[in-house]
C-alpha positions, 0 to 999 in steps of 0.5 A: 974833840980837839979844839976846832982852831987846831984842826986841819981843813980836812979834819973840820970837814970830817968832823962835820960829816960825822955829826951830819950823818949821826945826828938824826939817829942821836935825836931819835934815841933821845926822843924815845926817852922820857922823864929824867932819862930824857933830860940827861940824854937831851943835855948830852945831845945839846953838848954834842951839838955845841961841839959841832957848832964850834966846828962849823963856826971855825969852818965858816971862818976859814971858808971851808966848805963841805964837799957834798954841800951842793948835793945836800942842799939839792936833796933838802929842796927836793919834795918828798912824795909824802912830805913837802916843805919850802924854806926861804929867806928875804930882806927881813927874815926867814919863812917856811911852809910845810905839810906838817910841823917839825917832829922826830924822827921823821927824816923829812921833818928833820930836814925841815928842822935843819934847813930852818935852823941853818937859815935862822942862824944867819939873822942879825939880832942887834942891840935892842932887838930879840929874835921872834918866831911865829908859828902859823897853823892850828895846834893838835886838839886835846894835847898840850902842844905849846907854840914856844916848843914848836918854834924854839925847842923843836927847831933847836935854835942855835944859842948865838941867835938867843943871846938877847932872848926869844919872842914867839906868837901863834897865828891860828890860820895855816898858810894857803895850801899848806898845813903850817908855816914858820917865820923868824925875824929880829924885832924890837924887844920893847914891842915884839908882837904883831898878832897879839897885845897884852890885855888885862893883867893876870899876875905880875912880879918885879925884880925877883931874885933868881937865887937858886938858878934857872931851872923851871922848878927854881923859877916857879918857887921864886915867883910862887913864894912871892905871888901876891895874894888876891882873889882866887884864880879861875876854875879853868885855865885862862884860854889865851894869854900873853907872857912877858919876862925880862931877865937881867943876868951876868951872862946870856941864857941858854935855850933850855934856860929861856924855856925854863923861864917861860915854864916857871913864870906860867906855872907860878900864875896857875893852881891845881886841885890834884897833885901827883904824889910821885911828881910831888916827891920828885919836884921836892927833890929837885928843889932841894938839889937847887938849895931850896929847903922845902917839905912836900906838904908845903910844896903841895899847898903852894900848888893848890892855892888859888889865891892870886892865880890869875892864870887859872886852874891847871887840870893836869896838876902843874907837875909831871910824874917825873917832877917837871913843871908842866903848866898849861902853857899851850894857852900862851899865844904870844910870849917874850923872854928878853935877856939883858946881860949885866956882868955886875948884876945878880940874876933877876926877873920881872914878869907878867901874864896878861889876857891876850887881845888880837892886834888890829894890824899884823904882818904875815907869820908864815 
């Protein structure tokens, strides 16, 4: 694609129209995959989205409007007989209520995602603040659906919103008359939670170098190999936790890297009895690609060691069959990944996991 700055107004309109028309089908192809194929396709999709975002940014700078903008807005706001949603903006943020959470490839839910994503992109996140999302409503029982994915990955938030990181919370009650709700706003990075507070400390690290990159596997390795030994962790996963992670980095983190920090930290607080052999081989390969010299037996021993694992036991094995880190992060009810760019600094993380305590006062979360 040409540099958007060199494109004519009509070329900008055409490029935006092509992306808008094709993106739902693109995502449907991605979401049908799994494992390494999914990750490769997802990276390609996000690269295409980045190019489309650059076109949209240049169009906004010039004041170029899509010819069909009014029609598109009206169509998004027209309730479907089978799926209703409403997205609104107020003085402090963006709220949405819906008949269900964003999922693909349902067209109405893609419309909800697009409306949320566009509105959240307008939130001004200033120095000392971080974007926070709150999901209101129950999560599916008997599945590892985590709140962070509902608010971050599934909405595909634009990375300019995430330059200082992301915070999230779960309100377990649905909004009256709706299945679920969303709320996004800029909050104080030092005190980002309204609904939950960090209670008893379960595990912690300070200033750990992330020498081998910002993948979930590399972050898990950096933290797991420096986890303090102590009493064995619980035989079951700790049921409700709060995650806090502060990353110093020469550059802002991408959406995928923020997700990787959360997954890597939570995984490093947990242990497992059973390790999938295929997943172990692939995890070891992923670590080797990151520059980490590790043998499968040593990796398995780290996964199975309960000493100091305050996050408790992960019954699914902590890793998926394709080698991805797969902790019980669906039990995290509030989390923060705060990014502090420092061009002169190496990438480090200070992180902790706590028992979650309900806050005495809170603002509406959807």
